[in-house]
C-alpha positions as CSV (number, residue, x, y, z in Angstrom):
1,M,-5.4,-27.4,-0.1
2,S,-6.1,-26.1,3.3
3,E,-10.1,-25.4,4.4
4,I,-11.2,-21.8,5.3
5,N,-14.4,-21.0,7.6
6,D,-15.9,-18.3,5.1
7,G,-18.2,-17.1,8.2
8,S,-21.5,-18.7,6.7
9,G,-20.7,-22.2,8.7
10,A,-19.7,-23.5,5.4
11,S,-16.0,-24.5,4.6
12,V,-14.5,-23.8,1.2
13,S,-11.2,-25.2,0.1
14,E,-8.4,-22.8,-0.9
15,G,-5.3,-23.6,-3.5
16,R,-2.6,-21.5,-3.7
17,L,-0.1,-21.0,-6.2
18,V,3.5,-20.2,-4.8
19,E,5.4,-18.3,-7.5
20,T,9.2,-18.2,-7.3
21,R,10.6,-16.9,-10.5
22,A,12.1,-13.4,-10.6
23,F,12.0,-11.0,-13.3
24,P,14.6,-8.5,-13.1
25,P,14.2,-5.0,-14.9
26,P,16.3,-4.3,-17.8
27,A,19.3,-2.3,-16.8
28,G,18.5,0.8,-18.6
29,L,14.9,0.6,-16.7
30,A,16.3,0.4,-13.2
31,A,18.7,3.1,-13.7
32,R,15.9,5.6,-14.6
33,A,13.7,4.2,-11.6
34,N,12.4,6.6,-8.7
35,V,13.9,4.2,-6.2
36,A,17.0,2.4,-5.8
37,A,17.1,-1.3,-4.5
38,D,18.2,-0.2,-1.0
39,V,14.4,1.0,-0.5
40,Y,13.4,-2.4,0.1
41,A,15.7,-2.7,3.3
42,T,14.5,0.6,4.2
43,A,10.8,-0.2,3.9
44,A,11.1,-3.6,5.7
45,A,13.2,-1.8,8.8
46,D,10.1,0.4,9.6
47,P,7.2,0.2,7.1
48,I,5.1,2.8,8.8
49,A,8.0,5.4,8.7
50,F,8.5,4.3,5.0
51,W,5.2,5.0,3.9
52,E,4.6,8.6,5.8
53,R,7.9,9.5,4.0
54,A,6.5,8.4,0.8
55,A,3.1,10.2,1.6
56,E,5.0,13.5,2.3
57,R,5.5,13.6,-1.4
58,L,1.9,14.4,-1.8
59,T,0.0,17.6,-1.7
60,W,-2.4,16.6,1.1
61,A,-5.7,19.0,1.7
62,R,-5.7,17.6,5.4
63,P,-2.7,15.9,6.7
64,W,-3.6,12.5,8.5
65,D,-3.6,12.3,12.1
66,T,-2.5,8.8,12.3
67,A,-0.2,6.9,9.8
68,H,-1.4,3.4,10.2
69,E,-4.2,1.7,12.5
70,W,-5.0,-2.5,12.3
71,D,-7.6,-4.5,13.6
72,P,-6.2,-8.2,13.7
73,P,-8.5,-10.7,13.2
74,V,-10.6,-12.0,16.5
75,R,-12.1,-15.2,17.1
76,D,-15.6,-15.0,18.2
77,A,-17.3,-17.4,20.7
78,E,-18.2,-20.0,17.8
79,G,-14.3,-19.7,16.6
80,A,-14.9,-17.6,13.5
81,L,-12.3,-15.1,12.7
82,S,-13.4,-11.5,12.1
83,V,-12.0,-9.8,9.1
84,P,-8.6,-8.0,9.7
85,A,-8.9,-4.2,9.0
86,A,-6.0,-2.0,8.0
87,R,-6.5,1.6,7.7
88,W,-3.7,4.2,6.5
89,F,-3.6,7.9,6.8
90,V,-6.5,8.1,8.9
91,G,-8.0,11.6,8.9
92,G,-5.7,12.8,6.1
93,R,-7.8,13.9,3.0
94,L,-6.3,14.0,-0.4
95,N,-7.5,15.8,-3.8
96,V,-6.7,13.3,-6.6
97,A,-7.0,15.9,-9.4
98,E,-4.5,18.3,-7.6
99,N,-1.9,15.5,-6.9
100,C,-2.1,13.8,-10.5
101,V,-2.2,17.3,-12.7
102,D,-2.5,20.5,-10.8
103,R,0.8,20.6,-8.8
104,H,2.6,19.5,-11.7
105,V,1.4,22.5,-14.0
106,A,1.8,24.6,-11.0
107,A,5.6,23.6,-10.8
108,G,6.0,24.7,-14.5
109,R,5.7,21.2,-15.9
110,G,2.2,21.5,-17.7
111,E,3.5,21.4,-21.2
112,K,5.2,18.0,-20.4
113,V,3.6,14.7,-21.6
114,A,2.7,13.0,-18.9
């Protein structure tokens, strides 16, 4: 257990469960997956570029200006940490309905069950 300052001046106890079991998928499911096992190494080598390539698979109403912005936690004068902030695809705009339905219908897959 560790103590966490929640910003209110009070400390709260935190308990964490560490899970180490692995549950590999059935071979048939893995064979039909959209990605192979090597994708983990690719993503780890350059996470931002990895997610940019993944985002390019979507139809963007407006492309993003910046793929990723990160504001790390900062200690204030009293020693409390600010909340970190991660922003992905800043400036970009997506139409969810277009990406979930419309682009598939336009590609001729409108009669296919999702």
